[in-house]
C-alpha positions as CSV (number, residue, x, y, z in Angstrom):
1,M,0.0,0.0,0.0
2,L,2.8,2.4,0.9
3,L,4.7,1.5,-2.2
4,I,1.7,2.3,-4.4
5,K,1.3,5.8,-2.8
6,T,4.9,6.6,-3.2
7,S,5.1,5.5,-6.8
8,S,2.3,7.9,-7.8
9,T,4.1,10.7,-5.9
10,I,7.3,9.9,-7.7
11,K,5.5,10.0,-11.1
12,R,4.1,13.5,-10.3
13,L,7.5,14.7,-9.2
14,L,9.1,13.5,-12.4
15,Q,6.5,15.2,-14.5
16,N,7.0,18.5,-12.7
17,I,10.8,18.2,-13.1
18,R,10.4,17.6,-16.8
19,R,8.2,20.7,-17.1
20,F,10.6,22.8,-15.1
21,H,13.6,21.6,-17.0
22,A,12.0,22.2,-20.4
23,S,11.3,25.9,-19.6
24,K,13.6,28.5,-21.2
25,I,15.1,31.5,-19.5
26,F,15.0,34.3,-22.0
27,R,17.2,36.9,-20.2
28,E,18.8,37.3,-16.8
29,Y,17.2,39.1,-14.0
30,D,18.5,42.6,-13.5
31,G,16.1,44.1,-11.0
32,P,16.3,44.9,-7.3
33,G,17.4,42.1,-5.0
34,K,19.7,40.7,-7.6
35,T,22.5,38.7,-6.0
36,T,26.0,39.8,-6.8
37,V,29.4,38.4,-6.0
38,D,32.6,40.4,-5.6
39,I,35.8,38.4,-6.0
40,I,38.2,39.8,-3.3
41,N,41.6,38.8,-4.7
42,I,41.0,40.5,-8.1
43,N,41.5,44.2,-7.7
44,K,39.9,46.6,-10.2
45,T,42.2,49.6,-9.5
46,P,45.5,49.4,-11.3
47,E,47.6,50.7,-8.4
48,L,46.4,47.9,-6.2
49,S,46.4,45.1,-8.7
50,D,48.8,42.3,-8.5
51,T,49.8,42.8,-12.1
52,K,52.7,45.2,-11.2
53,Q,56.0,43.5,-10.6
54,R,56.8,43.2,-6.9
55,N,60.4,43.5,-5.6
56,S,61.7,40.2,-4.4
57,I,64.8,39.5,-2.4
58,K,67.5,38.4,-4.8
59,S,70.5,37.6,-2.4
60,C,71.7,37.9,1.1
61,L,75.1,39.6,1.8
62,P,76.9,40.1,5.1
63,I,76.1,43.8,4.9
64,G,72.5,43.5,3.7
65,F,70.2,42.4,0.9
66,T,70.0,42.9,-2.8
67,L,66.5,43.2,-4.4
68,S,65.3,42.1,-7.9
69,D,65.5,45.8,-9.0
70,A,69.3,45.8,-8.2
71,S,68.9,48.0,-5.1
72,L,71.0,47.3,-2.0
73,L,69.5,47.4,1.4
74,L,71.9,47.6,4.3
75,G,71.4,45.9,7.6
76,P,68.4,44.0,9.0
77,I,65.2,44.7,7.2
78,A,61.5,44.3,7.8
79,V,59.3,43.6,4.8
80,L,55.6,44.4,4.9
81,N,53.4,43.9,1.8
82,G,56.3,44.5,-0.5
83,T,57.6,47.6,1.3
84,F,61.1,47.4,2.9
85,F,61.9,49.0,6.2
86,S,65.0,49.2,8.3
87,W,64.6,46.9,11.3
88,N,66.4,48.0,14.5
89,V,67.9,44.7,15.7
90,G,71.5,43.7,15.8
91,S,71.2,39.9,16.1
92,T,68.9,37.2,17.1
93,N,69.4,38.0,20.8
94,D,67.8,41.4,20.2
95,I,64.5,39.9,19.0
96,N,61.9,40.4,21.8
97,E,58.3,41.5,22.2
98,E,59.3,45.1,21.6
99,T,61.2,44.5,18.4
100,L,58.4,42.2,17.1
101,S,55.7,44.9,17.9
102,L,56.0,46.1,14.3
103,F,54.4,42.8,13.2
104,T,52.0,42.3,16.0
105,V,50.0,45.6,15.5
106,L,49.1,44.8,11.9
107,Y,45.4,44.3,11.1
108,P,44.3,41.9,9.7
109,V,46.7,39.4,11.4
110,L,49.4,38.1,9.1
111,D,49.1,34.7,7.4
112,V,52.7,34.0,8.1
113,L,55.6,36.0,9.6
114,V,59.0,34.8,8.2
115,L,62.0,35.4,10.4
116,G,65.4,35.0,9.0
117,L,68.1,34.6,11.6
118,E,71.8,35.4,10.8
119,T,73.1,32.0,12.0
120,K,71.7,28.7,13.3
121,C,70.2,29.3,16.7
122,E,69.5,27.3,19.8
123,Y,66.0,25.7,19.8
124,S,65.2,27.4,23.2
125,R,65.7,30.8,21.7
126,I,63.4,30.0,18.7
127,R,60.8,28.6,21.1
128,E,60.9,32.0,23.1
129,I,60.3,33.9,19.8
130,R,57.4,31.6,18.8
131,E,55.8,32.0,22.2
132,I,55.7,35.8,21.8
133,L,54.2,35.4,18.3
134,R,51.7,32.8,19.5
135,K,50.4,35.3,22.1
136,Y,49.3,37.5,19.1
137,N,48.0,34.6,17.0
138,I,50.7,35.0,14.4
139,K,51.9,31.9,12.6
140,S,55.7,32.0,12.0
141,E,58.4,30.4,10.0
142,I,61.8,30.8,11.6
143,S,64.9,29.7,9.8
144,E,68.3,30.8,8.6
145,V,68.2,34.0,6.5
146,Q,69.0,32.4,3.1
147,Q,66.1,30.0,3.5
148,A,63.8,32.7,4.9
149,C,64.3,34.9,1.8
150,G,63.2,32.1,-0.4
151,I,60.2,31.3,1.7
152,Y,59.2,35.0,1.8
153,N,59.6,35.4,-2.0
154,F,57.5,32.2,-2.6
155,L,54.7,33.3,-0.2
156,A,54.6,36.9,-1.4
157,N,54.4,35.8,-5.1
158,D,51.6,33.4,-4.1
159,G,49.6,36.3,-2.9
160,R,49.6,35.5,0.8
161,Y,49.5,38.3,3.4
162,V,53.1,37.7,4.6
163,A,55.8,39.8,6.3
164,A,59.4,39.1,7.0
165,G,62.1,40.2,9.5
166,L,65.5,39.4,8.1
167,I,69.0,39.8,9.7
168,P,71.9,39.6,7.3
169,P,74.1,36.5,7.5
170,I,77.4,36.6,9.3
171,S,80.2,36.3,6.8
172,E,82.1,33.1,6.7
173,R,85.4,34.9,7.4
174,F,84.0,36.4,10.6
175,N,82.3,33.1,11.5
176,T,85.5,31.2,11.0
177,H,87.5,33.7,13.0
178,R,85.0,33.5,15.8
179,R,84.9,29.7,15.8
180,L,88.7,29.6,15.9
181,S,88.9,32.1,18.8
182,I,86.3,30.0,20.7
183,E,88.2,26.8,20.0
184,N,91.5,28.5,21.1
185,A,89.9,29.8,24.3
186,E,88.6,26.3,25.1
187,A,91.9,24.7,24.3
188,K,93.7,27.3,26.5
189,K,91.2,26.5,29.3
190,L,91.9,22.8,29.0
191,T,95.6,23.3,29.0
192,D,95.4,25.6,32.1
193,Q,93.6,22.9,34.1
């Protein structure tokens, strides 16, 4: 009995669907209440469009950074939305909540903050920096500066809302001299004992 009632209901539904499907739409509706969609990542103004070439970081030097337009930036830099600023830090040890405040006050919150450190750093120091950024709900990528430049370039060209804090790498000559002086001091300490 139930099967017979549902089969007649199904037949009526199929007939209505056929009638609806066969109808033609002569023109689109253009009156009040029309639903519109704006695509956010396509800008209509030429000065805001992504068609203009962005500067990317071409190389890291012990004194600063070279950009794709052949300009040289000296010292540590902060990069926000393709704009380059001088960042007042001397080394990884100078990174704290105050020096990161440049990135924490941005609205909307960054997709990713890329930090490029001048040398390999202890994990405990990286963890301290991540804790500061986590307090402000900022995702971070912290690595050596050569890798960080590549990560920043990739994310910026991908259209992500990304910023970077980059400290120039320590030159190999300085790093070798420093390593030798530390080894000599340790050797002297061992021979003194």
